[in-house]
C-alpha positions in Angstrom: -109.0 69.4 2.0 -107.9 66.4 4.0 -110.1 64.2 1.9 -108.4 65.4 -1.3 -104.9 64.7 0.2 -105.9 61.1 1.2 -107.2 60.5 -2.3 -104.0 61.8 -3.9 -101.9 59.5 -1.7 -104.1 56.6 -2.6 -103.8 57.2 -6.3 -100.0 57.6 -6.0 -99.7 54.3 -4.1 -101.8 52.6 -6.7 -99.7 54.0 -9.6 -96.5 52.9 -7.9 -97.8 49.4 -7.3 -98.8 49.2 -11.0 -95.4 50.5 -12.0 -93.4 47.9 -9.9 -95.6 45.0 -11.1 -95.1 46.0 -14.8 -98.7 46.9 -15.5 -97.6 50.2 -17.0 -95.1 48.7 -19.3 -97.5 49.3 -22.2 -97.1 53.1 -21.5 -93.3 52.8 -21.5 -93.1 52.8 -17.8 -91.5 49.6 -16.5 -88.8 48.9 -13.8 -85.3 47.6 -14.7 -85.1 43.7 -14.8 -81.8 42.5 -13.3 -82.3 39.0 -14.8 -82.0 40.2 -18.4 -83.8 37.3 -20.0 -83.1 38.7 -23.5 -79.4 38.0 -22.9 -80.0 34.3 -22.1 -82.0 34.0 -25.3 -79.0 35.3 -27.2 -76.5 32.6 -25.9 -75.3 30.0 -28.4 -74.6 26.4 -27.2 -73.8 27.3 -23.5 -73.2 23.6 -22.7 -70.0 23.7 -24.8 -68.4 26.2 -22.3 -64.8 25.3 -21.3 -63.2 26.8 -18.2 -59.4 27.5 -18.3 -57.3 27.0 -15.2 -55.4 30.3 -15.0 -52.8 28.9 -12.5 -51.6 25.8 -14.4 -52.9 26.5 -17.9 -54.8 23.2 -17.9 -58.2 22.8 -19.4 -61.0 21.5 -17.3 -64.0 20.1 -19.2 -67.3 19.4 -17.7 -69.6 16.6 -18.9 -72.9 17.7 -20.3 -76.2 16.1 -19.4 -76.1 13.9 -22.4 -72.7 12.3 -21.5 -72.9 8.9 -19.7 -70.4 7.5 -17.2 -67.1 6.3 -18.6 -67.1 2.5 -19.0 -64.9 0.7 -16.5 -61.9 -1.2 -17.9 -62.3 -5.0 -18.0 -60.8 -6.9 -15.2 -57.3 -8.0 -16.0 -56.8 -11.8 -15.9 -54.6 -12.8 -13.0 -51.1 -13.6 -13.9 -50.3 -17.2 -13.0 -47.4 -17.7 -10.6 -44.1 -18.4 -12.2 -43.1 -22.0 -12.1 -39.6 -22.9 -10.9 -38.2 -24.6 -14.0 -34.9 -25.5 -12.3 -34.6 -29.3 -11.7 -34.1 -30.6 -8.1 -30.6 -30.7 -7.0 -29.1 -34.3 -7.1 -27.8 -35.8 -3.9 -24.1 -35.2 -3.8 -23.1 -37.3 -0.7 -22.6 -41.0 -1.2 -21.0 -43.7 1.0 -20.0 -47.3 1.0 -19.7 -49.2 4.3 -18.0 -52.3 5.5 -14.9 -52.2 3.3 -12.2 -54.7 4.5 -8.6 -53.5 4.8 -7.5 -55.0 1.5 -10.3 -53.2 -0.3 -9.5 -49.9 1.5 -6.0 -50.0 0.0 -7.5 -50.5 -3.5 -10.0 -47.7 -3.1 -7.5 -45.2 -1.7 -5.0 -45.8 -4.5 -7.7 -45.3 -7.2 -9.2 -42.1 -5.8 -5.8 -40.5 -5.1 -5.1 -40.6 -8.9 -8.6 -39.7 -10.1 -9.0 -36.2 -11.5 -11.3 -33.8 -9.7 -11.6 -35.8 -6.5 -9.1 -33.8 -4.4 -10.9 -33.1 -1.0 -14.1 -34.8 -2.0 -13.6 -38.2 -0.4 -12.4 -39.8 2.8 -12.0 -43.2 4.4 -12.8 -43.7 8.1 -11.9 -46.7 10.1 -14.1 -48.5 12.6 -14.0 -51.8 14.6 -16.6 -54.5 14.4 -16.4 -56.5 17.7 -16.1 -60.3 17.8 -19.3 -62.3 17.3 -20.1 -65.8 18.7 -22.9 -68.2 17.6 -24.5 -71.5 18.7 -23.7 -73.6 15.6 -25.1 -76.6 14.0 -23.0 -78.0 11.1 -21.4 -78.4 8.7 -23.9 -80.7 7.1 -22.8 -83.2 4.4 -25.3 -81.8 1.9 -28.2 -79.5 1.4 -30.8 -82.2 2.1 -29.4 -82.8 5.5 -29.5 -79.1 6.2 -33.1 -78.8 5.2 -34.1 -81.8 7.3 -32.5 -80.2 10.4 -34.3 -76.9 9.6 -37.6 -78.7 9.6 -36.9 -80.2 13.0 -36.0 -76.7 14.4 -39.2 -75.2 13.0 -41.4 -77.8 14.6 -39.6 -77.1 17.9 -40.2 -73.3 17.4 -36.4 -72.6 17.7 -35.2 -69.6 15.8 -32.2 -70.1 13.4 -30.6 -68.7 10.3 -28.5 -70.2 7.5 -24.8 -69.2 7.3 -23.1 -68.0 4.2 -19.5 -68.0 5.4 -17.5 -70.6 3.4 -15.8 -71.9 6.6 -19.2 -72.6 8.3 -21.5 -73.6 5.5 -23.6 -75.5 5.0 -24.5 -74.7 8.6 -27.1 -73.0 10.9 -26.8 -70.4 13.6 -29.2 -70.8 16.5 -28.3 -67.5 18.1 -25.7 -64.7 17.8 -23.8 -63.2 20.9 -21.1 -60.6 21.6 -19.2 -62.9 24.1 -18.3 -66.5 24.3 -19.9 -66.7 27.8 -23.3 -65.6 26.6 -23.2 -68.1 23.7 -22.3 -70.9 26.2 -25.3 -70.1 28.4 -27.6 -70.2 25.3 -26.1 -73.6 24.3 -27.0 -75.0 27.7 -30.6 -73.7 27.3 -30.9 -75.3 23.9 -29.5 -78.6 25.2 -32.3 -78.7 27.8 -34.8 -78.3 24.9 -33.4 -81.4 23.2 -31.2 -79.8 20.6 -28.2 -82.2 20.0 -25.0 -81.6 18.1 -24.7 -77.9 18.6 -21.6 -76.1 19.8 -20.2 -72.6 20.3 -18.0 -71.1 17.5 -16.7 -67.7 16.7 -18.4 -66.4 13.6 -16.3 -63.2 13.4 -13.2 -62.0 15.2 -12.6 -58.3 16.0 -12.6 -56.8 12.5 -11.4 -53.5 11.2 -13.6 -52.1 8.4 -13.7 -48.8 6.5 -16.4 -46.4 5.3 -15.9 -44.5 2.1 -17.6 -41.1 2.0 -17.9 -39.0 -1.2 -19.0 -35.4 -0.8 -19.8 -32.9 -3.5 -19.3 -35.3 -6.4 -21.2 -35.1 -9.6 -23.3 -37.9 -11.1 -20.6 -38.5 -13.7 -17.9 -38.9 -11.1 -20.1 -41.3 -9.1 -20.8 -43.4 -12.1 -17.1 -43.5 -13.0 -16.1 -44.7 -9.5 -18.8 -47.4 -9.7 -17.5 -48.5 -13.1 -14.0 -49.0 -11.7 -15.1 -52.1 -9.8 -13.1 -51.1 -6.7 -16.2 -51.3 -4.4 -17.1 -54.9 -5.5 -20.2 -55.9 -3.4 -20.3 -52.7 -1.4 -22.4 -50.3 -3.5 -22.6 -46.6 -3.0 -25.7 -45.4 -1.1 -26.9 -41.9 -0.2 -25.5 -40.5 3.0 -28.0 -40.6 5.9 
């Protein structure tokens, strides 16, 4: 009896094993397959599936295996820096120095009546101190002047030619701010063998004026120069 029970249990286990492994499917006995491969075979173009975003209503598409990476946009050429096309600002401050009192009167009268110059010019006064020189001259002619210059060069004595009408043709062997300093220099030159020299005043205390133009245009500057009121004192840029 026990042997028959064991045999029945063995046959039952063997039948259950064949059922679970699908060996009895030919007899219509097969377990349920959760994978349902027949449904996968019935799908049409599953790679074209599009998933909708329920919250925002936007469509999210997924690239298929056949899609390649999107090409990167070409590098944009760098934009060259903008060049400043504005021309450099012209100098607007000009001055003329060393104007004598008579010329100062002429310049003042002209600029006071010139349109557009109100507040753009001024004249300042300064004093040039007296100047003394050790003087040789006047010579009777230019040949005598050049001969004396040759003698001074051979003796290594510094000198300069004078242009003042009252002292030319003549030579200055030194320039000094006081008569006493010029007298001492004359004594030294006499000991070096220089004859005929004397001390004279080249310039007394002299009042001069400086014209300063500020904020004027090039046209205004050219107009002032064309007036001829500056003579031999040209306008120069302010320092």
